N, CA, C and O of each residue as an XYZ file, in Angstrom:
288
protein
N       0.775     -0.877     -0.084
C       0.083      0.000      0.014
C       0.805      1.492      0.059
O       1.458      1.956      0.993
N       0.522      2.068     -1.128
C       1.476      3.259     -0.917
C       1.360      3.828      0.221
O       2.401      3.930      0.870
N       0.089      4.370      0.820
C      -0.041      4.961      1.887
C       0.592      4.484      3.257
O       0.924      5.278      4.136
N       0.703      3.348      3.336
C       1.526      2.509      4.405
C       3.208      2.835      4.168
O       4.043      3.360      4.904
N       3.263      2.416      3.150
C       4.743      2.728      2.267
C       5.357      4.232      2.843
O       6.436      4.263      3.434
N       4.761      5.141      2.665
C       4.982      6.452      2.785
C       4.727      6.768      4.251
O       5.704      7.239      4.834
N       3.388      6.574      5.117
C       3.752      6.704      6.549
C       5.029      5.705      7.160
O       5.651      6.101      8.146
N       5.246      4.885      6.756
C       6.452      4.012      7.074
C       7.923      4.921      7.231
O       8.697      5.011      8.184
N       7.947      5.513      5.939
C       9.089      6.409      5.947
C       8.889      7.579      6.541
O       9.946      7.987      7.024
N       7.948      8.332      6.725
C       8.067      9.346      7.647
C       8.311      9.396      8.622
O       8.934     10.349      9.091
N       7.681      7.796      9.703
C       7.847      7.892     11.049
C       8.694      6.840     11.018
O       8.395      6.023     11.890
N       9.750      6.487     10.287
C      11.181      5.522     10.338
C      10.430      4.139     10.828
O      11.098      3.597     11.708
N       9.498      3.582     10.575
C       8.881      2.171     11.093
C       9.624      1.177     10.632
O       9.996      1.212      9.459
N       9.896      0.351     11.283
C      10.066     -1.388     10.670
C       9.443     -2.498     11.661
O       8.886     -2.392     12.754
N       9.719     -3.467     10.948
C       9.072     -4.937     11.833
C       7.881     -4.407     12.278
O       7.265     -3.481     11.751
N       7.461     -5.261     13.648
C       6.464     -5.184     14.344
C       5.737     -3.765     14.081
O       4.649     -3.743     13.505
N       6.339     -2.644     14.498
C       5.856     -1.122     14.508
C       4.861     -1.005     13.036
O       3.698     -0.625     12.897
N       6.030     -1.584     11.888
C       5.260     -1.436     10.522
C       3.630     -2.378     10.476
O       2.629     -2.033      9.849
N       3.766     -3.431     11.215
C       2.824     -4.450     11.020
C       1.515     -3.734     11.427
O       0.517     -3.640     10.712
N       1.655     -3.252     12.650
C       0.526     -2.399     13.400
C       0.139     -1.344     12.756
O      -1.064     -1.114     12.638
N       1.067     -0.534     12.236
C       0.587      0.659     10.973
C      -0.237      0.070     10.138
O      -1.392      0.491     10.059
N       0.231     -1.110      9.287
C      -0.646     -1.604      8.474
C      -2.278     -2.113      8.903
O      -3.339     -1.976      8.294
N      -2.033     -2.603      9.914
C      -3.543     -2.860     10.452
C      -4.179     -1.600     11.088
O      -5.379     -1.623     11.358
N      -3.490     -0.591     11.320
C      -4.387      0.511     12.028
C      -4.831      1.285     10.464
O      -5.959      1.695     10.190
N      -3.890      1.332      9.769
C      -4.265      2.126      8.236
C      -5.728      1.171      7.635
O      -6.666      1.792      7.135
N      -5.769     -0.271      7.749
C      -6.500     -1.240      7.364
C      -8.116     -0.671      7.772
O      -9.093     -0.460      7.053
N      -7.901     -0.527      9.321
C      -9.036     -0.501     10.450
C      -9.613      0.723     10.141
O     -10.835      0.863     10.178
N      -8.702      1.806      9.777
C      -9.426      3.307      9.549
C     -10.161      3.297      8.376
O     -11.314      3.723      8.318
N      -9.429      2.736      7.247
C     -10.264      2.640      5.666
C     -11.465      1.650      5.647
O     -12.441      1.757      4.905
N     -11.242      0.615      6.621
C     -12.615     -0.333      6.892
C     -13.543      0.605      7.808
O     -14.713      0.625      7.426
N     -13.311      1.241      8.729
C     -14.159      2.189      8.990
C     -15.024      3.174      7.899
O     -16.250      3.188      7.784
N     -14.238      3.831      7.282
C     -14.383      4.710      6.215
C     -15.586      4.178      5.012
O     -16.478      4.793      4.428
N     -15.107      2.668      4.965
C     -16.087      1.994      3.774
C     -17.280      1.633      4.717
O     -18.392      1.760      4.206
N     -17.228      1.217      5.971
C     -18.353      1.125      6.550
C     -19.591      2.148      6.735
O     -20.793      1.991      6.521
N     -18.970      3.074      7.134
C     -19.509      4.415      7.308
C     -20.314      5.121      5.903
O     -21.376      5.741      5.851
N     -19.510      4.814      5.003
C     -19.892      5.205      3.552
C     -21.156      4.183      3.183
O     -22.239      4.499      2.690
N     -20.758      3.058      3.514
C     -22.210      2.193      3.114
C     -23.357      2.335      3.838
O     -24.465      2.192      3.321
N     -23.147      2.678      5.306
C     -24.170      2.759      6.334
C     -24.967      4.261      5.934
O     -26.189      4.407      5.951
N     -24.166      5.107      5.648
C     -24.444      6.433      5.414
C     -25.807      6.124      3.716
O     -26.905      6.679      3.745
N     -25.468      5.379      2.710
C     -26.374      5.389      1.889
C     -27.458      4.016      2.624
O     -28.636      4.132      2.286
N     -27.256      3.218      3.232
C     -28.254      2.483      3.716
C     -29.194      2.445      5.205
O     -29.985      1.609      5.641
N     -28.768      3.591      5.672
C     -28.951      3.952      7.071
C     -29.744      2.982      7.971
O     -30.934      2.951      8.286
N     -28.586      2.125      8.309
C     -28.766      0.736      8.794
C     -28.002      0.893     10.379
O     -27.759      2.076     10.619
N     -27.702      0.212     11.175
C     -27.132      0.583     12.447
C     -25.531     -0.456     12.291
O     -25.357     -1.570     11.796
N     -24.669      0.414     12.889
C     -23.311     -0.377     12.858
C     -23.492     -1.762     13.696
O     -24.297     -1.924     14.613
N     -22.714     -2.582     13.266
C     -22.641     -3.611     14.570
C     -21.163     -4.094     14.310
O     -20.629     -3.620     13.308
N     -20.361     -5.053     15.146
C     -19.110     -5.366     15.189
C     -18.697     -6.146     14.225
O     -17.604     -6.024     13.672
N     -19.423     -6.879     13.998
C     -19.351     -8.148     12.949
C     -19.139     -7.567     11.566
O     -18.275     -8.129     10.892
N     -19.631     -6.774     11.148
C     -19.921     -5.611      9.840
C     -18.305     -5.144      9.809
O     -17.665     -5.127      8.758
N     -17.683     -4.731     11.234
C     -16.845     -3.696     11.188
C     -15.358     -5.012     10.801
O     -14.426     -4.928     10.001
N     -15.712     -6.025     11.706
C     -14.484     -7.058     11.773
C     -14.333     -7.255     10.344
O     -13.229     -7.029      9.848
N     -15.462     -7.714      9.490
C     -15.854     -8.278      8.245
C     -14.758     -7.185      7.102
O     -13.694     -7.527      6.586
N     -15.314     -6.130      7.001
C     -14.678     -4.623      6.709
C     -13.225     -4.586      6.559
O     -12.494     -4.454      5.577
N     -12.939     -4.792      8.244
C     -11.334     -4.601      8.052
C     -10.617     -5.861      7.596
O      -9.392     -5.798      7.484
N     -11.078     -6.692      7.395
C     -10.526     -8.446      6.907
C     -10.302     -8.128      5.463
O      -9.193     -8.297      4.957
N     -11.385     -7.644      4.743
C     -11.385     -6.965      3.519
C     -10.283     -6.254      2.975
O      -9.515     -6.492      2.042
N     -10.398     -5.298      3.807
C      -9.651     -4.124      3.372
C      -8.175     -4.481      3.633
O      -7.401     -4.143      2.737
N      -7.621     -5.139      4.765
C      -6.400     -5.967      4.977
C      -6.048     -6.578      3.989
O      -4.994     -6.252      3.442
N      -6.937     -7.778      3.417
C      -6.831     -8.901      2.749
C      -6.530     -8.258      1.030
O      -5.716     -8.765      0.259
N      -7.344     -7.133      0.735
C      -7.112     -6.366     -0.690
C      -5.622     -5.768     -0.795
O      -4.810     -5.668     -1.715
N      -5.633     -5.455      0.414
C      -4.277     -4.504      0.420
C      -3.357     -5.210      0.512
O      -2.425     -4.832     -0.196
N      -3.104     -6.370      1.245
C      -1.827     -7.319      1.138
C      -2.102     -7.746     -0.093
O      -1.015     -7.678     -0.666
N      -2.829     -8.113     -0.790
C      -3.050     -8.756     -2.032
C      -2.578     -8.039     -3.112
O      -1.778     -8.512     -3.919
N      -3.124     -6.698     -3.181
C      -2.347     -5.797     -4.044
C      -0.954     -5.362     -4.002
O      -0.260     -5.064     -4.973
N      -0.578     -5.359     -2.614
C       1.138     -5.081     -2.400
C       1.793     -6.193     -2.907
O       2.624     -5.991     -3.792
N       1.542     -7.581     -2.441
C       2.175     -8.405     -3.210
C       2.114     -8.752     -4.687
O       3.033     -9.478     -5.068
N       1.281     -8.408     -5.536
C       1.328     -8.164     -6.449
C       1.935     -7.079     -7.323
O       1.978     -7.189     -8.548
N       2.421     -5.988     -6.633
C       2.958     -5.145     -7.400
C       4.512     -5.398     -7.136
O       5.273     -5.094     -8.054
N       5.012     -5.892     -6.044
C       5.884     -6.677     -5.629
C       6.441     -7.643     -6.608
O       7.654     -7.556     -6.801
N       5.795     -8.527     -7.245
C       6.043     -9.546     -8.155
C       6.759     -8.623     -9.612
O       7.657     -8.893    -10.409
N       5.745     -7.342     -9.418
C       6.090     -6.831    -11.083
C       7.456     -6.164    -11.199
O       8.052     -5.890    -12.241
N       7.923     -5.910     -9.687
C       9.144     -5.457     -9.532
C      10.676     -6.380     -9.964
O      11.779     -5.865     -9.779
């Protein structure tokens, strides 16, 4: 994820801290996605929905990153 890579460089993070940063960015993007979806549907937020969105964002970001790394 370019966003995570940029933040890692800005804060000089490596190792475990970089993994936590990736999880935090994925959680933030998942929350934005769920809130955007909820605004259109006007239903309640629930934890399973947030966790599902977090997993989807993290999986998609990891897949995209790995595919981009293979092209280098």
